[in-house]
VOPANU-861740 format. One record per residue (C-alpha): x, y, z; residue in three letters. Coordinates in steps of 0.2 Angstrom, whole numbers, plus 2048, in hexadecimal, padded with zeros to 3 digits. Each point is the difference from the previous one (the first is absolute). Layout:
REM residues N
XYZALA;...
***
This chain:
REM residues 74
4A182B4C2MET;7FA80E7F3LYS;8108067F2VAL;7FD80F7F3GLU;8078027F2ILE;7FA80E7F5GLY;7EF7FF7FETHR;7FF7EC803LEU;7FD7FA813THR;8047EF804LEU;7FB7F8810TYR;8097F0807PHE;7FB7F380ASER;8117F7805TYR;80A8017EDGLU;7F07FD7F8THR;7F680E7F7ILE;7ED802807ILE;7FA80F7F9ALA;80380D7F5PHE;7FB8127FAGLY;8078077EEASN;7F9812805GLY;7F78007F0SER;7ED7FF806GLY;7FF7EE7FFASN;800800813GLY;8087F180BLEU;8057EF7FALYS;7FE7F480EILE;8017EF800THR;7F57F1809LYS;80B7F780EASN;8077F07FBTYR;80C7FE80FTRP;7FC802812GLY;7FB80B80DTHR;80E80C801THR;7FD8057EETHR;7EE800804GLY;80480E80BLYS;80A8097F8HIS;7F28007EFLEU;7F480580EASN;80D810805ALA;7FF8047ECILE;7EC7FE800SER;7F27F6806THR;7F88017F3ASN;8037EE7FBLYS;7F38037F1SER;80E8067F6ILE;80B7F3800ARG;8077F87F4LEU;8057EE7FAASP;8127FD801GLN;8017FF7EBASP;7F78107FFTHR;80A807809PHE;8117FA7FCGLN;7FA8057EEARG;7FC811805GLU;80F80280BLEU;80C7FB7F1ASP;7F680D7F6GLU;805810809VAL;8107F9807LEU;8028007ECLYS;7F98107FFSER;80E80780CHIS;80D7FA7F8ASN;8037F3812LEU;8017EC7FETHR;8007F580CVAL;
***
């Protein structure tokens, strides 16, 4: 599922944000697959380029920053 909030786009697998784009030219941020086959399919639908995927800690830190910059919290 993809949700757009202003310039922010959030990509979900079930209830988990697995990728985002903030529209500021920083490009797509996508996490590595830590879950399973279905989430892997969702990630591949977003981008098949596995070299751009971030480890969980880095992804979460960047996601927290972009959500805060858009006045959103989780």
